[in-house]
C-alpha positions, -999 to 999 in steps of 0.1 A, spaced: -130 567 656 -159 592 661 -189 596 637 -205 630 640 -230 619 614 -244 586 628 -263 579 595 -229 569 579 -218 546 608 -231 513 596 -219 516 560 -185 529 570 -180 504 598 -176 475 573 -167 441 588 -153 455 621 -163 444 655 -157 464 687 -170 486 715 -195 513 705 -206 543 725 -239 561 715 -238 597 728 -269 619 733 -295 594 722 -327 610 708 -356 603 732 -335 586 758 -332 605 791 -343 637 775 -318 634 747 -288 634 771 -286 596 776 -259 574 763 -252 537 759 -221 515 756 -223 481 738 -204 455 718 -211 455 680 -204 428 654 -209 427 617 -235 403 602 -248 398 567 -278 420 576 -256 448 590 -241 457 623 -257 441 654 -253 452 690 -253 426 718 -279 446 738 -293 475 717 -280 498 690 -291 535 692 -283 549 658 -305 580 664 -280 599 684 -257 629 681 -224 609 679 -211 574 678 -176 565 691 -160 532 681 -130 511 694 -121 482 672 -115 448 688 -92 423 670 
């Protein structure tokens, strides 16, 4: 799934865990940087294993079961 509006990602993700790709991160490598991580749901919201970059242009997600 691809979120073109990253502000909706955390609420629409629900209780899914998987691989997440943050594309064109604001302030990271001049706005052209990206990051791949593992993400899991918690009671406080989604948590990445390394770092979540929700201020980006798009978020891509592949669910792991």
